[in-house]
C-alpha beads as a LAMMPS data file, in Angstrom:
LAMMPS data file: protein, C-alpha beads

77 atoms
76 bonds

1 atom types
1 bond types

-500.0 500.0 xlo xhi
-500.0 500.0 ylo yhi
-500.0 500.0 zlo zhi

Masses

1 110.0

Atoms # bond

1 1 1 243.290 -391.739 143.626
2 1 1 240.587 -393.000 145.501
3 1 1 239.646 -391.539 148.895
4 1 1 238.335 -394.045 151.207
5 1 1 235.022 -392.767 153.256
6 1 1 234.112 -393.616 156.197
7 1 1 230.240 -393.854 156.737
8 1 1 228.541 -392.364 160.171
9 1 1 225.173 -391.836 161.483
10 1 1 224.385 -388.215 162.425
11 1 1 221.293 -386.839 164.153
12 1 1 220.206 -383.430 163.286
13 1 1 218.203 -380.977 164.261
14 1 1 215.354 -380.863 161.955
15 1 1 215.727 -377.008 161.581
16 1 1 219.764 -377.828 160.424
17 1 1 218.700 -380.402 158.444
18 1 1 216.240 -378.480 155.920
19 1 1 218.977 -375.396 155.638
20 1 1 221.709 -378.108 154.978
21 1 1 219.303 -379.975 152.490
22 1 1 218.605 -376.334 150.972
23 1 1 222.162 -375.602 150.752
24 1 1 223.172 -378.498 148.859
25 1 1 220.364 -377.640 146.424
26 1 1 221.604 -374.106 146.240
27 1 1 225.109 -375.131 145.911
28 1 1 224.806 -378.467 143.736
29 1 1 226.983 -380.366 146.283
30 1 1 226.452 -383.187 148.394
31 1 1 225.344 -382.381 152.229
32 1 1 228.481 -384.996 153.195
33 1 1 230.479 -382.187 151.306
34 1 1 228.871 -379.337 153.039
35 1 1 229.530 -381.096 156.633
36 1 1 232.932 -382.243 156.024
37 1 1 234.164 -378.849 154.850
38 1 1 232.485 -377.396 158.026
39 1 1 234.135 -380.110 160.356
40 1 1 237.571 -379.778 158.735
41 1 1 237.461 -375.824 159.720
42 1 1 236.374 -376.425 162.907
43 1 1 239.161 -379.333 163.401
44 1 1 241.566 -376.595 161.687
45 1 1 240.688 -373.852 164.136
46 1 1 241.181 -375.910 167.168
47 1 1 244.534 -377.210 165.845
48 1 1 245.498 -373.866 165.464
49 1 1 244.687 -372.704 169.023
50 1 1 246.507 -375.785 170.538
51 1 1 249.499 -374.468 168.585
52 1 1 249.154 -371.114 169.956
53 1 1 249.138 -372.519 173.474
54 1 1 251.909 -374.283 172.611
55 1 1 254.093 -371.638 171.462
56 1 1 253.129 -369.435 174.372
57 1 1 253.689 -372.201 177.115
58 1 1 256.859 -370.671 178.354
59 1 1 255.368 -367.074 178.623
60 1 1 255.411 -365.717 182.094
61 1 1 251.882 -365.544 183.939
62 1 1 250.406 -362.003 184.595
63 1 1 247.660 -361.465 186.792
64 1 1 244.474 -360.282 185.608
65 1 1 244.866 -356.602 187.156
66 1 1 248.058 -356.618 185.232
67 1 1 246.345 -357.485 181.961
68 1 1 244.001 -354.824 182.781
69 1 1 246.408 -352.103 183.151
70 1 1 248.215 -353.144 180.440
71 1 1 245.231 -353.388 177.606
72 1 1 244.036 -349.804 179.384
73 1 1 247.644 -348.688 178.734
74 1 1 247.616 -349.598 174.970
75 1 1 244.068 -348.119 174.616
76 1 1 242.596 -351.452 173.740
77 1 1 239.824 -350.605 177.080

Bonds

1 1 1 2
2 1 2 3
3 1 3 4
4 1 4 5
5 1 5 6
6 1 6 7
7 1 7 8
8 1 8 9
9 1 9 10
10 1 10 11
11 1 11 12
12 1 12 13
13 1 13 14
14 1 14 15
15 1 15 16
16 1 16 17
17 1 17 18
18 1 18 19
19 1 19 20
20 1 20 21
21 1 21 22
22 1 22 23
23 1 23 24
24 1 24 25
25 1 25 26
26 1 26 27
27 1 27 28
28 1 28 29
29 1 29 30
30 1 30 31
31 1 31 32
32 1 32 33
33 1 33 34
34 1 34 35
35 1 35 36
36 1 36 37
37 1 37 38
38 1 38 39
39 1 39 40
40 1 40 41
41 1 41 42
42 1 42 43
43 1 43 44
44 1 44 45
45 1 45 46
46 1 46 47
47 1 47 48
48 1 48 49
49 1 49 50
50 1 50 51
51 1 51 52
52 1 52 53
53 1 53 54
54 1 54 55
55 1 55 56
56 1 56 57
57 1 57 58
58 1 58 59
59 1 59 60
60 1 60 61
61 1 61 62
62 1 62 63
63 1 63 64
64 1 64 65
65 1 65 66
66 1 66 67
67 1 67 68
68 1 68 69
69 1 69 70
70 1 70 71
71 1 71 72
72 1 72 73
73 1 73 74
74 1 74 75
75 1 75 76
76 1 76 77
């Protein structure tokens, strides 16, 4: 199975580029592989957050004060 790749131009902060280059050398991976893995993680986290919002959409809203009281009652603050 061949994966089709898309080419993109990225402009990185010089310090980030240097750290990425060193990480690629240390791990024997390409800079593209490291960037793709990082972006997948970020996008997955966003998708999980959106799914959580959708799951809770029908929950009743409570005020800030009610939330603080609930957190105090539960010993969280």
